[in-house]
N, C-alpha and C positions, 0 to 999 in steps of 0.2 A: 203209219204206226212206227214210232221210233223204238229201237232196241236200247234199253237203259239198264245199267248195272249200278248197284250201290257200292259205297266206298268202305263200309264198316270193317269187315274182317281184314281186307288187304291193307287198309290204313293202319290198323292196329299192328300189323306186321312190319310195314316199311315206311309209314308216314303218309300224310295226305298227298304231298307233291308227287312222290314216286307212284303212289296208287293211281292218281289221276292219269299220270303219264302212261302206265301200263294198260289201264282200261281203254284209254283213247287209242293207243297203238294196236289194241286187239280188234278194233273195228266197230266198237259201240257208237251209237248215235248220240247217246245222252248219259248223264250221270244222276244218281240219286245220292245226295250228300247226307251222310249220317252224322247226327250231332249227339249221339248217346254219351260221348265223353263229357258233355256239359254237366252230367250228374256228378262229376268229380271236380272239385274246386280248382285243381291245377291244370285243367284243360285250357289250351290256348284260346278257345272261344269264350272263356270267362274272363279273359284279360283285356287290357286296352289295345292289344295288337290284333284283336279278332277281325276287324274290318279289313286291315291290310292283308291279313292272311287269306281271307276268302276272295278278295279282289285279285290276288296273285293266282289263286287256283282257277278263277274264272278266266283270267287272261291265258293261263296255260292251256286250259281246255279249248279255248277259242283258237289257239294256234293250230289245233288239230281239226278245227271245224266242228267241235263237239260242244254241246250246250248242257247246262244243268237244268233238268226237267222237273225234278222232284227233290224233296228233302224230308228228313225225319227228325222231329224234335226229341229232346231228352225224355227219358221214361223212368219211373212213372210220372204222369202229368200232375198227380196229387196223391196224397195218402190220406185215407179216411181218418179224420180226427186229429191230424198232425198239422196244426196251424203254422208252426215255425217252418216246417218243410214246405208247406203249400205256398206260403208267402215268398220264400226264396225261389222255389221252382217257377212260380208265375213270372218272375222277372226273367228267368232263363227262357221260358216259353216265348216271351215277348222278343227277346234277343234272337231266338231261333227263327221267328217270323221275319225279323229284320234281316238276318243273314240270308234267308231264302230270297228276300227281295233284292238284296245286293247281288246275289247269284243269278237273278232273273228266273229262278225256279218258280214254276207256276203253282205248285202244290206243296204244302208242308203237312205231313201227317202228325197229328196230335192225338195221342191215344185217349179214348174215354176211360173213365176211372170207375173202379169197383167200390161202391159204397154200401154199407150195411142197411142204411135207411134212405129213402127218397133218392134212389140212385138216378133216376131220370132227371128229376128237378135239379139235383146238385151238378150233374153234368151240363145241363142247359145253362146253369149259372156260370160255370167255367167258360163255356164256349161263347156266351154272350159278352163276357168280360174281355175275351180275346178278339172278338169280331172287329172292333174299331182299329186294332193294330194290323190285322190282316188287310183291312181296307186301305189303310195308310201305305202299306208296303206292297200292295198289288198282288197278294198271295191268297190262294184259296186254302182253307184248313180242311184236311181230310180226316174224317173219323175212320177208325178201323175196327173190324170185328175181333173181339178178344175172347179169351178163355180164362176160367178160374181153376183153382185147385182145391180138391176136397181131401183134407187130412183123414177124415173118417173112411172115405172110400179108397184113399191113396191113388187117386187118378184125376185127370183133367175132367172138368165139368163145364157146362155152359155158364156164361156170366154176361157181362154188358155187351150188347150188339152181337151176340154169338150166332143168332139165327136170323134169317131174312126178315121175319115179321118185326122183330125188335129193332134190327138195324134200320129198316125202312122208317120206323116210327121216329127214330132219332134224326135221320137225315131230313125227313119231311117237315120236322119241326123247326128247321134252321133255314136261313136265307140262302138259296142256291147261288146267289151272287158271290157269297163268301165261303160256302161250305160244299163239300162233296163227300163221296164215299170211296174209301180204299178197301177193296175186298182182298183180304189175305187168304189166298186159296188154300194154303196148308192148314189154316186154323179151322176150316169148315168141318173136315172129317174128324178132327180131334174132339168135337163136341157132339158127334153123332149125326151131323148134317152131311151134305154132299155139295161139293164145289160147283158142279154143273147146275144143280138145282138152285143154289143161291144166286148164281149169275142170272138165271132165267127169271127168278122172282124179283131181283133188284133192277134188272134192265137198265134203263137210261140213267138211273141214279149213280151208276159206277163211273167215277171220274179217273180212277187209277187202280192198279193192282200191285200186290206183292206175290210174286210167282216163285214157288219152291215146292219141293216134294217131301213126303214123309210116309210113315207106315200107319197113319190114322191113330197112333197111340202116343208117339213122341214128337215134339215140335222140332224136327231135325233141321229144317232150313237147308236142304241139300238140293242138288240139281235135278230138274225133272227127268223122268225115266230111270232114275236110280233107286226108286222105292215103289210105293204101292198105289199112288193116285191114278185115277182114270183120265189120262191126258187127252185121249181122243174125244171123250164126252165134254171135257172142259173147253177144248179149243172149238169144238162144234158149237157149244153154248155161246162163246164169245162172238162167233160169226153170226149166230142166230139173232142176237140182240143188237147186232151192228155196233159193237163196242167201239167207241171213238177215242179212247185213251191210248196210252203207250204200253208196251210190253216191258214191265219193270221187274227185274230179278230181286229177290231177297233170299238168294240161294247160296250165299257165299260161305256157309259152313262147309260146302263142298271142297274149298281150297285149304281148310284149316290144317290138315295133316301133311300137306305137300311141302317139300323144302322150298326155300325162297327162290332158288334158281329155276324152279318149275312154275312159278306163279304166272309168268307170261303165257306159257302153254295152257295152263288151267283157264285163264281168262279167254284165250282164243277159242278153246273148246266150248266154254260157256256161250261165247258169241255164236259159234256155228250151230249149236243146239237151238239157241233163241231164234236165229234166222229161219231155221227149218220150221219151228213152231209158228212163227208169224206167217209164213207161207201157207200153212194149213188153215190158220184163222181166215186169211184172205180168200182162200179157196172155198171155205164154208160160207163166207159172206156172199160170194158170187152166186153160190147155189141156193141162197136163201129163197 
């Protein structure tokens, strides 16, 4: 099991190249390349320089013996009823899959979309349209469990793929050669579910994870053991199902308020926590 960290927050602070360098020097085995900036037209990934840029990042990581294992497409993948946005975003999603292929990242997360009507059918249409591009670029598309927001209740509520039964339905309807499930552990408790329970219910469908902590109220995306989630149960569940994917953080809000000169120390601490958690998963796997 590789220890993987995403580039999102640290790249925002110091740029992709410096971010990749620090993550690699901190001892991580792999990288999760975030492409959220593609939602903005001035992102380098939306220009003709995109391929050269990511090829240089791949070469830099390789100089440390580190690989790109996962990637994250721009968000939201579509907007209900917004044809102009959806046509433009579809082209960006195609490029995100291409970039994932260039990086040799095996999985690219493409979020399912919240639709007011025919939610399942409209999501299936989107994923089936993307499927040939994933096949061409040698990348699996991962769906992720999402949450919605109720203005009436003023809180997070379940929505698309939020609970195991719904998430399993989506994953089982797609070709496993080109699709898998990314369970965002922090999202489980936000909708009133339990991460350990979802892991056990989804089992071998899980191809990858987003690992971070929160208080089951706010989507904090912070480091495990700094908030309220039950990490012993979560790690036990991953061992029980013989989880075969990697340990991938999406916890980088943890570094947000630290000054730039402390970013290497933050990444190294995240690394050390991740290594300890992987050891526990492996221990539980042995005792299965």
